[in-house]
C-alpha positions as CSV (number, residue, x, y, z in Angstrom):
1,M,11.4,-10.1,26.5
2,E,13.7,-8.3,28.9
3,G,15.0,-4.8,28.4
4,E,12.6,-3.6,25.8
5,S,13.6,-0.1,24.6
6,T,10.9,2.6,24.2
7,S,13.0,4.4,21.5
8,S,12.5,4.5,17.8
9,K,9.2,2.6,18.0
10,K,7.2,1.8,14.9
11,K,3.9,0.1,15.1
12,A,1.2,-1.0,12.7
13,N,-2.1,0.1,14.3
14,Y,-4.7,-0.5,11.5
15,D,-7.1,-3.3,11.2
16,D,-6.3,-5.5,8.2
17,Y,-9.7,-7.2,8.2
18,G,-8.2,-10.7,8.3
19,F,-5.6,-10.2,5.5
20,M,-2.6,-11.6,7.3
21,D,-4.6,-14.5,8.7
22,L,-5.6,-15.4,5.1
23,I,-2.0,-15.1,3.9
24,F,-0.8,-17.2,6.8
25,S,-3.3,-19.9,5.9
26,W,-1.4,-20.6,2.7
27,S,1.0,-23.5,2.6
28,I,4.3,-23.3,0.8
29,E,2.8,-25.3,-2.0
30,D,0.0,-22.7,-2.2
31,I,2.5,-19.9,-2.5
32,L,4.5,-21.7,-5.2
33,N,1.3,-22.6,-7.1
34,E,0.9,-20.2,-10.0
35,D,-2.6,-21.6,-10.6
36,L,-3.9,-21.0,-7.1
37,Y,-6.3,-18.2,-8.2
38,K,-6.4,-19.2,-11.8
39,N,-10.2,-19.6,-11.8
40,T,-11.0,-16.6,-9.6
41,V,-8.9,-13.8,-11.0
42,K,-11.0,-12.2,-13.7
43,K,-10.4,-9.2,-16.0
44,I,-11.4,-6.0,-14.2
45,E,-14.3,-4.4,-16.1
46,L,-14.5,-0.7,-17.1
47,S,-18.1,-0.4,-15.7
48,F,-19.6,-1.9,-12.6
49,Q,-23.1,-3.0,-11.5
50,S,-22.7,-1.8,-8.0
51,I,-20.2,-0.6,-5.4
52,D,-19.8,-4.2,-4.1
53,H,-19.2,-5.4,-7.7
54,Y,-16.4,-2.8,-8.0
55,L,-14.8,-3.7,-4.6
56,Q,-14.9,-7.4,-5.1
57,S,-13.3,-7.1,-8.6
58,Y,-10.0,-6.3,-6.9
59,V,-10.0,-8.9,-4.1
60,Y,-8.6,-11.9,-6.0
61,P,-6.2,-9.9,-8.2
62,L,-4.7,-8.5,-4.9
63,L,-4.4,-11.9,-3.4
64,E,-2.7,-13.3,-6.5
65,E,-0.3,-10.3,-6.6
66,T,0.5,-11.0,-2.9
67,R,1.1,-14.7,-3.6
68,A,3.4,-13.9,-6.5
69,Q,5.3,-11.4,-4.4
70,L,5.9,-14.0,-1.7
71,C,6.8,-16.6,-4.2
72,S,9.4,-14.4,-5.9
73,S,10.9,-13.5,-2.5
74,M,11.1,-17.2,-1.4
75,E,12.9,-18.2,-4.6
76,I,15.8,-15.8,-3.8
77,M,15.7,-16.1,0.0
78,H,19.4,-17.4,0.0
79,Q,20.3,-13.8,-0.9
80,A,17.8,-12.1,1.6
81,P,18.7,-10.3,4.8
82,Y,18.8,-12.6,7.8
83,A,19.6,-12.4,11.5
84,E,20.1,-14.7,14.4
85,V,17.4,-14.7,17.1
86,I,19.0,-14.1,20.6
87,G,15.7,-13.8,22.5
88,L,12.2,-15.2,22.1
89,K,9.2,-15.2,24.4
90,E,5.5,-15.1,24.2
91,A,4.1,-11.5,24.2
92,K,1.9,-10.6,27.2
93,R,-1.2,-9.8,25.2
94,L,-4.7,-11.1,24.9
95,Q,-4.1,-11.9,21.2
96,N,-2.8,-15.3,20.2
97,K,0.4,-16.1,18.3
98,L,2.2,-12.8,19.3
99,Y,5.8,-13.1,20.2
100,N,8.6,-10.8,21.3
101,L,12.0,-11.3,19.5
102,K,15.4,-9.9,20.1
103,I,17.6,-10.4,17.0
104,D,21.3,-9.8,16.3
105,C,22.5,-7.5,13.5
106,W,21.3,-8.2,10.0
107,K,23.5,-10.0,7.5
108,N,23.1,-9.5,3.8
109,R,21.6,-6.1,4.6
110,F,22.5,-4.6,1.3
111,A,20.9,-7.4,-0.7
112,H,17.5,-5.6,-0.3
113,H,17.4,-3.5,-3.6
114,G,20.9,-2.3,-2.9
115,E,19.8,-0.3,0.2
116,P,20.5,-1.4,3.8
117,Y,17.6,-3.4,5.1
118,K,15.7,-2.0,8.1
119,T,12.8,-3.8,9.8
120,L,9.4,-2.2,9.3
121,P,5.8,-3.1,10.4
122,G,4.3,-5.3,7.7
123,D,7.5,-7.2,7.0
124,V,6.9,-10.9,6.3
125,L,9.8,-13.1,7.6
126,I,10.5,-16.8,8.1
127,L,11.4,-18.0,11.6
128,V,13.6,-21.1,11.2
129,D,15.9,-23.3,13.2
130,Y,18.5,-23.4,10.4
131,K,19.6,-21.3,7.4
132,P,17.7,-22.6,4.3
133,E,19.2,-22.0,0.9
134,T,16.2,-23.0,-1.2
135,V,12.4,-23.4,-0.7
136,K,12.9,-27.2,-0.7
137,D,14.9,-26.9,2.5
138,L,11.8,-25.7,4.3
139,L,10.1,-29.0,3.4
140,R,12.7,-31.3,5.0
141,V,11.4,-33.6,7.7
142,G,12.4,-32.5,11.3
143,R,13.0,-28.8,10.4
144,M,11.0,-26.0,12.0
145,W,9.8,-23.0,10.1
146,N,7.1,-20.4,10.7
147,F,5.9,-17.4,8.8
148,V,5.9,-14.3,11.0
149,S,4.8,-10.7,10.3
150,S,6.3,-7.7,12.1
151,V,3.7,-5.7,13.9
152,W,6.0,-3.6,16.1
153,T,9.7,-2.8,15.9
154,T,12.3,-0.8,17.8
155,E,16.1,-0.3,17.8
156,D,17.9,-0.7,21.1
157,E,20.0,2.5,21.4
158,G,22.1,0.9,24.1
159,D,23.2,-1.9,21.7
160,S,23.0,-0.7,18.1
161,M,23.8,-4.2,16.8
162,S,20.5,-5.7,18.1
163,F,16.8,-5.1,17.4
164,Y,13.5,-5.8,19.2
165,L,10.6,-7.1,17.2
166,K,7.0,-8.0,18.1
167,V,5.7,-10.5,15.5
168,K,2.5,-12.3,14.7
169,A,3.2,-16.0,13.8
170,S,1.3,-18.1,11.3
171,K,1.2,-20.9,13.9
172,D,2.0,-21.4,17.6
173,V,5.7,-21.6,18.4
174,D,6.8,-24.3,20.8
175,L,9.1,-22.3,23.0
176,K,10.2,-25.2,25.2
177,K,11.2,-27.3,22.2
178,L,13.2,-24.4,20.7
179,R,14.8,-23.3,23.9
180,N,18.3,-24.8,23.1
181,K,18.1,-24.3,19.3
182,T,19.7,-21.6,17.2
183,L,17.0,-19.7,15.5
184,Y,17.1,-17.3,12.5
185,V,14.7,-14.8,10.9
186,I,14.9,-14.3,7.1
187,F,13.3,-11.3,5.5
188,L,11.0,-12.0,2.5
189,T,8.9,-8.9,1.6
190,N,6.8,-6.1,3.0
191,V,3.0,-6.4,2.5
192,S,1.9,-3.1,4.1
193,P,0.6,-1.7,0.8
194,N,-1.3,-4.9,0.2
195,R,-2.8,-4.8,3.7
196,R,-4.0,-1.2,3.2
197,I,-5.6,-2.0,-0.1
198,W,-7.3,-5.0,1.4
199,G,-8.5,-2.9,4.3
200,A,-9.9,-0.3,1.9
201,L,-11.8,-3.0,0.0
202,H,-13.4,-4.3,3.2
203,M,-13.7,-1.2,5.3
204,P,-17.3,-0.4,6.3
205,G,-18.5,3.2,6.2
206,N,-20.0,5.9,4.1
207,L,-19.5,4.9,0.5
208,K,-21.5,7.8,-1.1
209,L,-18.3,9.4,-2.4
210,L,-17.3,6.2,-4.1
211,K,-20.8,5.8,-5.5
212,Q,-20.6,9.3,-7.0
213,I,-17.3,8.5,-8.7
214,L,-18.5,5.1,-10.1
215,C,-22.0,6.3,-11.1
216,N,-21.0,9.7,-12.4
217,R,-23.3,11.2,-15.1
218,D,-22.2,11.6,-18.6
219,E,-20.9,15.0,-19.7
220,G,-24.1,15.5,-21.6
221,D,-26.1,15.2,-18.4
222,E,-24.4,18.2,-16.7
223,C,-26.7,20.7,-15.1
224,C,-27.7,23.2,-17.7
225,S,-29.0,25.9,-15.3
226,C,-25.6,26.7,-13.9
227,G,-23.0,28.5,-15.9
228,S,-19.4,27.4,-16.2
229,L,-16.8,29.1,-13.9
230,G,-14.6,28.9,-16.9
231,D,-16.6,31.7,-18.5
232,A,-15.2,34.1,-15.8
233,L,-11.7,33.6,-17.3
234,R,-12.6,33.8,-20.9
235,G,-10.8,37.1,-21.2
236,D,-7.8,36.2,-19.1
237,Y,-4.8,36.0,-21.3
238,S,-2.6,33.9,-19.0
239,Y,-5.3,31.3,-18.5
240,Q,-6.2,31.1,-22.2
241,R,-2.5,30.7,-23.0
242,L,-2.3,27.7,-20.7
243,L,-5.4,26.2,-22.2
244,S,-3.9,26.6,-25.7
245,E,-1.0,24.3,-24.7
246,L,-3.4,21.5,-23.7
247,N,-5.0,18.9,-25.9
248,E,-8.8,18.5,-26.3
249,P,-9.3,15.8,-23.6
250,Q,-7.3,17.9,-21.1
251,N,-9.4,21.0,-21.9
252,K,-12.6,19.0,-21.5
253,A,-11.5,17.7,-18.1
254,I,-10.8,21.2,-16.9
255,S,-14.1,22.5,-18.3
256,S,-16.0,19.7,-16.7
257,C,-14.4,20.3,-13.3
258,L,-15.1,24.0,-13.4
259,S,-18.8,23.6,-14.4
260,G,-19.3,21.1,-11.6
261,L,-18.0,23.6,-9.0
262,N,-20.6,26.2,-10.0
263,C,-23.6,23.8,-9.8
264,N,-25.9,24.6,-6.9
265,H,-28.2,21.6,-7.5
266,N,-26.0,18.6,-7.3
267,S,-22.8,17.6,-5.4
268,V,-20.3,16.5,-8.0
269,V,-17.2,14.4,-7.8
270,K,-14.8,14.4,-10.8
271,L,-12.2,11.8,-11.5
272,I,-9.4,12.8,-13.9
273,W,-7.8,9.5,-15.1
274,G,-5.1,8.6,-17.6
275,P,-2.1,6.4,-18.1
276,P,1.4,7.7,-17.2
277,G,2.6,10.5,-19.4
278,T,-0.8,11.7,-20.5
279,G,-0.5,15.1,-18.8
280,K,-2.6,14.6,-15.6
281,T,-0.3,16.8,-13.5
282,R,-0.2,19.4,-16.2
283,T,-4.0,19.4,-16.4
284,L,-4.3,19.6,-12.6
285,G,-1.8,22.5,-12.6
286,T,-3.9,24.5,-15.1
287,L,-7.1,23.7,-13.1
288,L,-5.5,25.0,-9.9
289,F,-4.2,28.1,-11.7
290,A,-7.7,28.8,-12.8
291,L,-9.1,28.4,-9.3
292,L,-6.3,30.6,-7.9
293,K,-7.2,33.3,-10.4
294,M,-10.8,33.1,-9.2
295,K,-9.8,33.5,-5.5
296,Y,-10.7,30.0,-4.6
297,R,-8.9,28.2,-1.7
298,V,-8.0,24.6,-2.6
299,L,-6.6,21.8,-0.5
300,V,-4.3,19.6,-2.6
301,C,-3.3,16.2,-1.3
302,A,-0.8,13.7,-2.7
303,P,0.9,10.5,-1.4
304,T,4.4,12.0,-1.5
305,N,6.1,15.3,-1.0
306,V,7.7,15.0,-4.5
307,A,4.2,14.9,-6.1
308,I,3.0,17.9,-4.2
309,K,6.2,19.9,-5.2
310,E,5.6,18.9,-8.8
311,V,2.0,20.2,-8.8
312,A,3.0,23.4,-6.9
313,S,5.8,24.0,-9.5
314,R,3.2,23.8,-12.3
315,V,0.9,26.3,-10.6
316,G,3.7,28.7,-9.6
317,A,5.3,28.7,-13.0
318,G,2.1,30.0,-14.6
319,P,2.1,30.6,-18.4
């Protein structure tokens, strides 16, 4: 592809452990088949025999969720963002089925959840030699279609109406046969979260932390020789006031976390779990307030800035 821009580059660098290859192995009939994983998706248990048992419990549910996501997108693809391909060539890489595309401006951009669509790594699109209105159109004899996944994107600042993409295709593209044909790409969905979860389920490495969480001891098995850090705040009015506003399970969670920190005999990992609206953030805020009172330095991580601000506001507000 000529004239590749080096500006505004976005690239997916992580190993997906064969996730996209597996997705691309599905036929259209597979994607539309609601019973594809009927006999393999099981109810996820509350306890697990091993770490492998835990990880494997999520494999088929994730695949079924991805299939349903693609199926739902294909059923409304006549409303999806699409663009004309104005350049297509094989990428100069050692990897197979990688292609460079230059596409014209997106049409139906605002059909994507009401926001203007913008190409991202992990987007799944269909490369076609016509504009299909329904899934059945893809099955017509003589028509070309190919699933592609965006692995690299950039906007050409010299021509804001066009974009460059590097995509991985589900099958080889016959460039000579398509040379004089008008081609389109149609956006279906983004599977980056699914790929990351799949990678986490298959990633090799040190699983001691996961084992500690899954095989955690009961509260009655806590180390008795180490006192609770909560005892140091027994006379602190502000901390006790915060505790009085929590329910019993929330108080137990805080007590368990503080007792684990003071144990010199075992490394302890605690997991505070609960459905939405059960006060996890409030509990965490009180726990962090206690650690702050005891001069502990704590690193708090969250997937979004909004979540971090919410936790910080709970700690900063105090009683």
